[in-house]
N, CA, C and O atoms as a Tripos MOL2 file, in Angstrom:
@<TRIPOS>MOLECULE
protein
  224   223    56     0     0
PROTEIN
NO_CHARGES

@<TRIPOS>ATOM
      1 N         169.0150   67.0560  127.7640 N.3       1 MET1
      2 CA        169.2330   68.4010  128.2570 C.3       1 MET1
      3 C         167.9110   69.0730  128.2700 C.2       1 MET1
      4 O         167.2500   69.0490  127.2320 O.2       1 MET1
      5 N         167.4330   69.6860  129.3550 N.am      2 PRO2
      6 CA        166.1840   70.3480  129.3080 C.3       2 PRO2
      7 C         166.2180   71.6300  128.5360 C.2       2 PRO2
      8 O         167.2750   72.2340  128.3550 O.2       2 PRO2
      9 N         165.0770   72.0410  128.0850 N.am      3 GLU3
     10 CA        164.9850   73.3860  127.3160 C.3       3 GLU3
     11 C         165.3450   74.4680  128.2560 C.2       3 GLU3
     12 O         164.9550   74.4630  129.4240 O.2       3 GLU3
     13 N         166.0840   75.3930  127.7520 N.am      4 LEU4
     14 CA        166.5600   76.5910  128.4410 C.3       4 LEU4
     15 C         165.7680   77.8690  128.1320 C.2       4 LEU4
     16 O         165.1830   78.0180  127.0580 O.2       4 LEU4
     17 N         165.7690   78.7680  129.0930 N.am      5 ASP5
     18 CA        165.1590   80.0980  128.9070 C.3       5 ASP5
     19 C         166.2870   81.0510  129.2780 C.2       5 ASP5
     20 O         166.4260   81.4400  130.4370 O.2       5 ASP5
     21 N         167.0950   81.4250  128.2820 N.am      6 GLY6
     22 CA        168.3650   82.1720  128.5640 C.3       6 GLY6
     23 C         169.3230   81.2120  129.1430 C.2       6 GLY6
     24 O         169.6360   80.1930  128.5270 O.2       6 GLY6
     25 N         169.8300   81.5180  130.3780 N.am      7 ARG7
     26 CA        170.7370   80.6900  131.1100 C.3       7 ARG7
     27 C         170.1290   79.9030  132.1710 C.2       7 ARG7
     28 O         170.8410   79.2900  132.9670 O.2       7 ARG7
     29 N         168.7890   79.8770  132.2400 N.am      8 LYS8
     30 CA        168.0130   79.2140  133.2010 C.3       8 LYS8
     31 C         167.2340   77.9990  132.6260 C.2       8 LYS8
     32 O         166.9900   77.9680  131.4190 O.2       8 LYS8
     33 N         166.8420   77.0170  133.4370 N.am      9 ILE9
     34 CA        166.0650   75.9080  133.0020 C.3       9 ILE9
     35 C         164.6530   76.3600  132.8270 C.2       9 ILE9
     36 O         164.0590   76.8790  133.7720 O.2       9 ILE9
     37 N         164.0540   76.1790  131.5970 N.am     10 LYS10
     38 CA        162.6960   76.6060  131.3980 C.3      10 LYS10
     39 C         161.7100   75.5900  132.1210 C.2      10 LYS10
     40 O         161.8120   74.3730  131.9700 O.2      10 LYS10
     41 N         160.7720   76.1800  132.8970 N.am     11 VAL11
     42 CA        159.8340   75.3610  133.6730 C.3      11 VAL11
     43 C         158.4470   75.9910  133.5290 C.2      11 VAL11
     44 O         158.2530   77.1720  133.2410 O.2      11 VAL11
     45 N         157.4990   75.0680  133.7620 N.am     12 ASP12
     46 CA        156.1390   75.6380  133.7330 C.3      12 ASP12
     47 C         155.7930   76.0760  135.1950 C.2      12 ASP12
     48 O         156.6830   76.1420  136.0420 O.2      12 ASP12
     49 N         154.4700   76.3780  135.4860 N.am     13 GLY13
     50 CA        154.1650   76.8700  136.8660 C.3      13 GLY13
     51 C         154.2380   75.9190  137.9770 C.2      13 GLY13
     52 O         154.0910   76.3020  139.1380 O.2      13 GLY13
     53 N         154.4810   74.5700  137.6410 N.am     14 THR14
     54 CA        154.6850   73.5720  138.6990 C.3      14 THR14
     55 C         156.1280   73.1580  138.7810 C.2      14 THR14
     56 O         156.5030   72.3460  139.6270 O.2      14 THR14
     57 N         156.9490   73.7150  137.8980 N.am     15 GLY15
     58 CA        158.3960   73.4340  137.9280 C.3      15 GLY15
     59 C         158.7750   72.2730  137.0080 C.2      15 GLY15
     60 O         159.9160   71.8130  137.0560 O.2      15 GLY15
     61 N         157.8710   71.7960  136.1900 N.am     16 ARG16
     62 CA        158.1310   70.7030  135.2150 C.3      16 ARG16
     63 C         159.0780   71.3240  134.1200 C.2      16 ARG16
     64 O         158.9210   72.4630  133.6800 O.2      16 ARG16
     65 N         159.9780   70.5470  133.7630 N.am     17 THR17
     66 CA        160.8570   70.9160  132.5900 C.3      17 THR17
     67 C         160.3800   70.2450  131.3120 C.2      17 THR17
     68 O         159.3010   69.6530  131.3010 O.2      17 THR17
     69 N         161.0900   70.3150  130.3250 N.am     18 SER18
     70 CA        160.7510   69.8440  128.9870 C.3      18 SER18
     71 C         161.1230   68.2480  129.0510 C.2      18 SER18
     72 O         160.7690   67.5340  128.1130 O.2      18 SER18
     73 N         161.7710   67.7440  130.0570 N.am     19 LEU19
     74 CA        162.1210   66.3720  130.1790 C.3      19 LEU19
     75 C         161.0870   65.6510  130.9850 C.2      19 LEU19
     76 O         160.7870   66.0940  132.0940 O.2      19 LEU19
     77 N         160.5300   64.5940  130.5200 N.am     20 ASP20
     78 CA        159.5120   63.8220  131.2120 C.3      20 ASP20
     79 C         160.0370   63.3510  132.6160 C.2      20 ASP20
     80 O         161.0850   62.7130  132.7150 O.2      20 ASP20
     81 N         159.2770   63.6890  133.6790 N.am     21 GLY21
     82 CA        159.5610   63.2690  135.0330 C.3      21 GLY21
     83 C         160.7260   64.0500  135.6480 C.2      21 GLY21
     84 O         161.3360   63.5500  136.5930 O.2      21 GLY21
     85 N         161.0760   65.2750  135.1510 N.am     22 VAL22
     86 CA        162.0270   66.1200  135.6810 C.3      22 VAL22
     87 C         161.4900   67.4940  136.0630 C.2      22 VAL22
     88 O         160.9120   68.1900  135.2280 O.2      22 VAL22
     89 N         161.6670   67.8630  137.2430 N.am     23 TRP23
     90 CA        161.2250   69.2520  137.7910 C.3      23 TRP23
     91 C         162.5480   69.9980  138.1530 C.2      23 TRP23
     92 O         163.6060   69.4240  138.4100 O.2      23 TRP23
     93 N         162.3560   71.3610  138.1420 N.am     24 ALA24
     94 CA        163.5250   72.1620  138.5920 C.3      24 ALA24
     95 C         162.9490   73.3920  139.2750 C.2      24 ALA24
     96 O         161.7920   73.7630  139.0720 O.2      24 ALA24
     97 N         163.7940   74.0120  140.0900 N.am     25 GLY25
     98 CA        163.4200   75.2490  140.8240 C.3      25 GLY25
     99 C         164.5810   75.8640  141.3950 C.2      25 GLY25
    100 O         165.7130   75.4220  141.2020 O.2      25 GLY25
    101 N         164.3180   76.9200  142.1260 N.am     26 GLY26
    102 CA        165.4400   77.6560  142.8530 C.3      26 GLY26
    103 C         166.2470   78.4380  141.6910 C.2      26 GLY26
    104 O         165.7260   78.8020  140.6360 O.2      26 GLY26
    105 N         167.5350   78.6310  142.0280 N.am     27 ASP27
    106 CA        168.4020   79.4490  141.2390 C.3      27 ASP27
    107 C         168.6780   78.9500  139.8920 C.2      27 ASP27
    108 O         169.0970   79.7340  139.0400 O.2      27 ASP27
    109 N         168.4610   77.5970  139.5980 N.am     28 CYS28
    110 CA        168.6490   77.0680  138.2920 C.3      28 CYS28
    111 C         167.5340   77.4070  137.2780 C.2      28 CYS28
    112 O         167.6990   77.3790  136.0580 O.2      28 CYS28
    113 N         166.3180   77.7470  137.9370 N.am     29 ALA29
    114 CA        165.2150   78.0180  137.1550 C.3      29 ALA29
    115 C         164.5910   79.4450  137.3160 C.2      29 ALA29
    116 O         163.7940   79.8940  136.4930 O.2      29 ALA29
    117 N         164.9960   80.1200  138.4080 N.am     30 SER30
    118 CA        164.4790   81.5140  138.5120 C.3      30 SER30
    119 C         165.5430   82.3030  139.3370 C.2      30 SER30
    120 O         166.6050   81.7310  139.5840 O.2      30 SER30
    121 N         165.3560   83.4360  139.7330 N.am     31 GLY31
    122 CA        166.2440   84.1670  140.4330 C.3      31 GLY31
    123 C         165.5550   85.5340  140.9300 C.2      31 GLY31
    124 O         164.4570   85.8860  140.5000 O.2      31 GLY31
    125 N         166.2320   86.2140  141.7960 N.am     32 GLY32
    126 CA        165.6890   87.4560  142.3290 C.3      32 GLY32
    127 C         166.1350   87.7020  143.6990 C.2      32 GLY32
    128 O         166.9620   86.9820  144.2600 O.2      32 GLY32
    129 N         165.5840   88.7230  144.2330 N.am     33 ASP33
    130 CA        166.0310   89.2300  145.6150 C.3      33 ASP33
    131 C         165.5470   88.2900  146.7000 C.2      33 ASP33
    132 O         166.1730   88.2120  147.7570 O.2      33 ASP33
    133 N         164.4150   87.5470  146.4680 N.am     34 ASP34
    134 CA        163.7590   86.7080  147.5030 C.3      34 ASP34
    135 C         164.0860   85.2310  147.0720 C.2      34 ASP34
    136 O         163.1820   84.3970  147.1210 O.2      34 ASP34
    137 N         165.2650   84.9020  146.6800 N.am     35 LEU35
    138 CA        165.5890   83.5340  146.0930 C.3      35 LEU35
    139 C         165.2740   82.4650  147.0250 C.2      35 LEU35
    140 O         164.7540   81.4410  146.5800 O.2      35 LEU35
    141 N         165.5480   82.5910  148.3760 N.am     36 THR36
    142 CA        165.2530   81.5380  149.2480 C.3      36 THR36
    143 C         163.7570   81.2510  149.3990 C.2      36 THR36
    144 O         163.3180   80.1000  149.4050 O.2      36 THR36
    145 N         163.0010   82.3260  149.5200 N.am     37 VAL37
    146 CA        161.5590   82.1600  149.6370 C.3      37 VAL37
    147 C         160.9970   81.5580  148.3550 C.2      37 VAL37
    148 O         160.1450   80.6700  148.4040 O.2      37 VAL37
    149 N         161.4640   82.0310  147.2240 N.am     38 THR38
    150 CA        161.0110   81.5650  145.9490 C.3      38 THR38
    151 C         161.4260   80.0270  145.7660 C.2      38 THR38
    152 O         160.6140   79.2230  145.3100 O.2      38 THR38
    153 N         162.6060   79.6850  146.1060 N.am     39 ALA39
    154 CA        163.0130   78.3020  146.0090 C.3      39 ALA39
    155 C         162.1320   77.3930  146.8210 C.2      39 ALA39
    156 O         161.6840   76.3540  146.3360 O.2      39 ALA39
    157 N         161.8770   77.7780  148.0660 N.am     40 VAL40
    158 CA        161.0250   76.9030  148.9500 C.3      40 VAL40
    159 C         159.6300   76.7410  148.3740 C.2      40 VAL40
    160 O         159.0990   75.6310  148.3310 O.2      40 VAL40
    161 N         159.0160   77.8760  147.9160 N.am     41 ALA41
    162 CA        157.7990   77.7640  147.2650 C.3      41 ALA41
    163 C         157.7140   76.9810  146.0220 C.2      41 ALA41
    164 O         156.7100   76.3040  145.7970 O.2      41 ALA41
    165 N         158.7420   77.0310  145.1690 N.am     42 GLU42
    166 CA        158.8310   76.2350  143.9600 C.3      42 GLU42
    167 C         158.9870   74.7740  144.3370 C.2      42 GLU42
    168 O         158.3580   73.9090  143.7280 O.2      42 GLU42
    169 N         159.8070   74.4870  145.3210 N.am     43 GLY43
    170 CA        159.9240   73.0960  145.8640 C.3      43 GLY43
    171 C         158.5690   72.4920  146.2090 C.2      43 GLY43
    172 O         158.1780   71.3970  145.8050 O.2      43 GLY43
    173 N         157.8890   73.3300  147.0070 N.am     44 ARG44
    174 CA        156.5270   72.8600  147.4760 C.3      44 ARG44
    175 C         155.6340   72.5350  146.2480 C.2      44 ARG44
    176 O         155.0390   71.4620  146.1500 O.2      44 ARG44
    177 N         155.5710   73.5370  145.3020 N.am     45 ASP45
    178 CA        154.7640   73.3590  144.0930 C.3      45 ASP45
    179 C         155.1320   72.1360  143.3370 C.2      45 ASP45
    180 O         154.2660   71.3700  142.9150 O.2      45 ASP45
    181 N         156.4560   71.9310  143.1510 N.am     46 ALA46
    182 CA        156.9390   70.7600  142.4080 C.3      46 ALA46
    183 C         156.5700   69.4550  143.1050 C.2      46 ALA46
    184 O         156.1830   68.4760  142.4670 O.2      46 ALA46
    185 N         156.6940   69.4660  144.3830 N.am     47 ALA47
    186 CA        156.3620   68.2590  145.2320 C.3      47 ALA47
    187 C         154.9090   67.8670  145.1290 C.2      47 ALA47
    188 O         154.5790   66.6830  145.0650 O.2      47 ALA47
    189 N         154.0270   68.8740  145.1120 N.am     48 MET48
    190 CA        152.6210   68.6530  145.0610 C.3      48 MET48
    191 C         152.3270   68.0680  143.6270 C.2      48 MET48
    192 O         151.5180   67.1500  143.4950 O.2      48 MET48
    193 N         152.9770   68.5970  142.5920 N.am     49 ASP49
    194 CA        152.7520   68.0810  141.2360 C.3      49 ASP49
    195 C         153.3160   66.6960  141.0650 C.2      49 ASP49
    196 O         152.7150   65.8650  140.3840 O.2      49 ASP49
    197 N         154.4170   66.4360  141.6460 N.am     50 MET50
    198 CA        155.0830   65.0640  141.7140 C.3      50 MET50
    199 C         154.1640   64.0970  142.2600 C.2      50 MET50
    200 O         153.9190   63.0420  141.6740 O.2      50 MET50
    201 N         153.6290   64.4320  143.4020 N.am     51 HIS51
    202 CA        152.7550   63.5350  144.1330 C.3      51 HIS51
    203 C         151.4830   63.2410  143.2380 C.2      51 HIS51
    204 O         151.0150   62.1040  143.1860 O.2      51 HIS51
    205 N         150.9490   64.2780  142.5500 N.am     52 GLY52
    206 CA        149.8730   64.0520  141.6660 C.3      52 GLY52
    207 C         150.1960   63.0670  140.4780 C.2      52 GLY52
    208 O         149.3790   62.2360  140.0820 O.2      52 GLY52
    209 N         151.3870   63.2210  139.9720 N.am     53 VAL53
    210 CA        151.8740   62.3280  138.8520 C.3      53 VAL53
    211 C         152.0470   60.9220  139.3350 C.2      53 VAL53
    212 O         151.7090   59.9690  138.6340 O.2      53 VAL53
    213 N         152.5880   60.7800  140.5650 N.am     54 LEU54
    214 CA        152.8890   59.3950  141.0380 C.3      54 LEU54
    215 C         151.6630   58.6420  141.5080 C.2      54 LEU54
    216 O         151.5510   57.4390  141.2730 O.2      54 LEU54
    217 N         150.7020   59.3560  142.1960 N.am     55 VAL55
    218 CA        149.5430   58.6020  142.6740 C.3      55 VAL55
    219 C         148.2480   58.7540  141.8540 C.2      55 VAL55
    220 O         147.2340   58.0940  142.0790 O.2      55 VAL55
    221 N         148.3690   59.6890  140.8760 N.am     56 GLY56
    222 CA        147.2780   59.8570  139.8720 C.3      56 GLY56
    223 C         146.2500   60.7360  140.2500 C.2      56 GLY56
    224 O         145.3040   60.9420  139.4910 O.2      56 GLY56
@<TRIPOS>BOND
     1     1     2 1
     2     2     3 1
     3     3     4 2
     4     3     5 am
     5     5     6 1
     6     6     7 1
     7     7     8 2
     8     7     9 am
     9     9    10 1
    10    10    11 1
    11    11    12 2
    12    11    13 am
    13    13    14 1
    14    14    15 1
    15    15    16 2
    16    15    17 am
    17    17    18 1
    18    18    19 1
    19    19    20 2
    20    19    21 am
    21    21    22 1
    22    22    23 1
    23    23    24 2
    24    23    25 am
    25    25    26 1
    26    26    27 1
    27    27    28 2
    28    27    29 am
    29    29    30 1
    30    30    31 1
    31    31    32 2
    32    31    33 am
    33    33    34 1
    34    34    35 1
    35    35    36 2
    36    35    37 am
    37    37    38 1
    38    38    39 1
    39    39    40 2
    40    39    41 am
    41    41    42 1
    42    42    43 1
    43    43    44 2
    44    43    45 am
    45    45    46 1
    46    46    47 1
    47    47    48 2
    48    47    49 am
    49    49    50 1
    50    50    51 1
    51    51    52 2
    52    51    53 am
    53    53    54 1
    54    54    55 1
    55    55    56 2
    56    55    57 am
    57    57    58 1
    58    58    59 1
    59    59    60 2
    60    59    61 am
    61    61    62 1
    62    62    63 1
    63    63    64 2
    64    63    65 am
    65    65    66 1
    66    66    67 1
    67    67    68 2
    68    67    69 am
    69    69    70 1
    70    70    71 1
    71    71    72 2
    72    71    73 am
    73    73    74 1
    74    74    75 1
    75    75    76 2
    76    75    77 am
    77    77    78 1
    78    78    79 1
    79    79    80 2
    80    79    81 am
    81    81    82 1
    82    82    83 1
    83    83    84 2
    84    83    85 am
    85    85    86 1
    86    86    87 1
    87    87    88 2
    88    87    89 am
    89    89    90 1
    90    90    91 1
    91    91    92 2
    92    91    93 am
    93    93    94 1
    94    94    95 1
    95    95    96 2
    96    95    97 am
    97    97    98 1
    98    98    99 1
    99    99   100 2
   100    99   101 am
   101   101   102 1
   102   102   103 1
   103   103   104 2
   104   103   105 am
   105   105   106 1
   106   106   107 1
   107   107   108 2
   108   107   109 am
   109   109   110 1
   110   110   111 1
   111   111   112 2
   112   111   113 am
   113   113   114 1
   114   114   115 1
   115   115   116 2
   116   115   117 am
   117   117   118 1
   118   118   119 1
   119   119   120 2
   120   119   121 am
   121   121   122 1
   122   122   123 1
   123   123   124 2
   124   123   125 am
   125   125   126 1
   126   126   127 1
   127   127   128 2
   128   127   129 am
   129   129   130 1
   130   130   131 1
   131   131   132 2
   132   131   133 am
   133   133   134 1
   134   134   135 1
   135   135   136 2
   136   135   137 am
   137   137   138 1
   138   138   139 1
   139   139   140 2
   140   139   141 am
   141   141   142 1
   142   142   143 1
   143   143   144 2
   144   143   145 am
   145   145   146 1
   146   146   147 1
   147   147   148 2
   148   147   149 am
   149   149   150 1
   150   150   151 1
   151   151   152 2
   152   151   153 am
   153   153   154 1
   154   154   155 1
   155   155   156 2
   156   155   157 am
   157   157   158 1
   158   158   159 1
   159   159   160 2
   160   159   161 am
   161   161   162 1
   162   162   163 1
   163   163   164 2
   164   163   165 am
   165   165   166 1
   166   166   167 1
   167   167   168 2
   168   167   169 am
   169   169   170 1
   170   170   171 1
   171   171   172 2
   172   171   173 am
   173   173   174 1
   174   174   175 1
   175   175   176 2
   176   175   177 am
   177   177   178 1
   178   178   179 1
   179   179   180 2
   180   179   181 am
   181   181   182 1
   182   182   183 1
   183   183   184 2
   184   183   185 am
   185   185   186 1
   186   186   187 1
   187   187   188 2
   188   187   189 am
   189   189   190 1
   190   190   191 1
   191   191   192 2
   192   191   193 am
   193   193   194 1
   194   194   195 1
   195   195   196 2
   196   195   197 am
   197   197   198 1
   198   198   199 1
   199   199   200 2
   200   199   201 am
   201   201   202 1
   202   202   203 1
   203   203   204 2
   204   203   205 am
   205   205   206 1
   206   206   207 1
   207   207   208 2
   208   207   209 am
   209   209   210 1
   210   210   211 1
   211   211   212 2
   212   211   213 am
   213   213   214 1
   214   214   215 1
   215   215   216 2
   216   215   217 am
   217   217   218 1
   218   218   219 1
   219   219   220 2
   220   219   221 am
   221   221   222 1
   222   222   223 1
   223   223   224 2
@<TRIPOS>SUBSTRUCTURE
     1 MET1         2 RESIDUE 1 A MET
     2 PRO2         6 RESIDUE 1 A PRO
     3 GLU3        10 RESIDUE 1 A GLU
     4 LEU4        14 RESIDUE 1 A LEU
     5 ASP5        18 RESIDUE 1 A ASP
     6 GLY6        22 RESIDUE 1 A GLY
     7 ARG7        26 RESIDUE 1 A ARG
     8 LYS8        30 RESIDUE 1 A LYS
     9 ILE9        34 RESIDUE 1 A ILE
    10 LYS10       38 RESIDUE 1 A LYS
    11 VAL11       42 RESIDUE 1 A VAL
    12 ASP12       46 RESIDUE 1 A ASP
    13 GLY13       50 RESIDUE 1 A GLY
    14 THR14       54 RESIDUE 1 A THR
    15 GLY15       58 RESIDUE 1 A GLY
    16 ARG16       62 RESIDUE 1 A ARG
    17 THR17       66 RESIDUE 1 A THR
    18 SER18       70 RESIDUE 1 A SER
    19 LEU19       74 RESIDUE 1 A LEU
    20 ASP20       78 RESIDUE 1 A ASP
    21 GLY21       82 RESIDUE 1 A GLY
    22 VAL22       86 RESIDUE 1 A VAL
    23 TRP23       90 RESIDUE 1 A TRP
    24 ALA24       94 RESIDUE 1 A ALA
    25 GLY25       98 RESIDUE 1 A GLY
    26 GLY26      102 RESIDUE 1 A GLY
    27 ASP27      106 RESIDUE 1 A ASP
    28 CYS28      110 RESIDUE 1 A CYS
    29 ALA29      114 RESIDUE 1 A ALA
    30 SER30      118 RESIDUE 1 A SER
    31 GLY31      122 RESIDUE 1 A GLY
    32 GLY32      126 RESIDUE 1 A GLY
    33 ASP33      130 RESIDUE 1 A ASP
    34 ASP34      134 RESIDUE 1 A ASP
    35 LEU35      138 RESIDUE 1 A LEU
    36 THR36      142 RESIDUE 1 A THR
    37 VAL37      146 RESIDUE 1 A VAL
    38 THR38      150 RESIDUE 1 A THR
    39 ALA39      154 RESIDUE 1 A ALA
    40 VAL40      158 RESIDUE 1 A VAL
    41 ALA41      162 RESIDUE 1 A ALA
    42 GLU42      166 RESIDUE 1 A GLU
    43 GLY43      170 RESIDUE 1 A GLY
    44 ARG44      174 RESIDUE 1 A ARG
    45 ASP45      178 RESIDUE 1 A ASP
    46 ALA46      182 RESIDUE 1 A ALA
    47 ALA47      186 RESIDUE 1 A ALA
    48 MET48      190 RESIDUE 1 A MET
    49 ASP49      194 RESIDUE 1 A ASP
    50 MET50      198 RESIDUE 1 A MET
    51 HIS51      202 RESIDUE 1 A HIS
    52 GLY52      206 RESIDUE 1 A GLY
    53 VAL53      210 RESIDUE 1 A VAL
    54 LEU54      214 RESIDUE 1 A LEU
    55 VAL55      218 RESIDUE 1 A VAL
    56 GLY56      222 RESIDUE 1 A GLY
């Protein structure tokens, strides 16, 4: 189970959770009035970080 921040999954600036190799974003990690825009941006940031992890 990843570390929680209240009722949300705790993530760093790139969406990494406390579990190795697991990222999160969107309404499970954040929330607000601009949820769709935020979720898309968080997905982009997580994908860029995942790419860096996978290819070095």
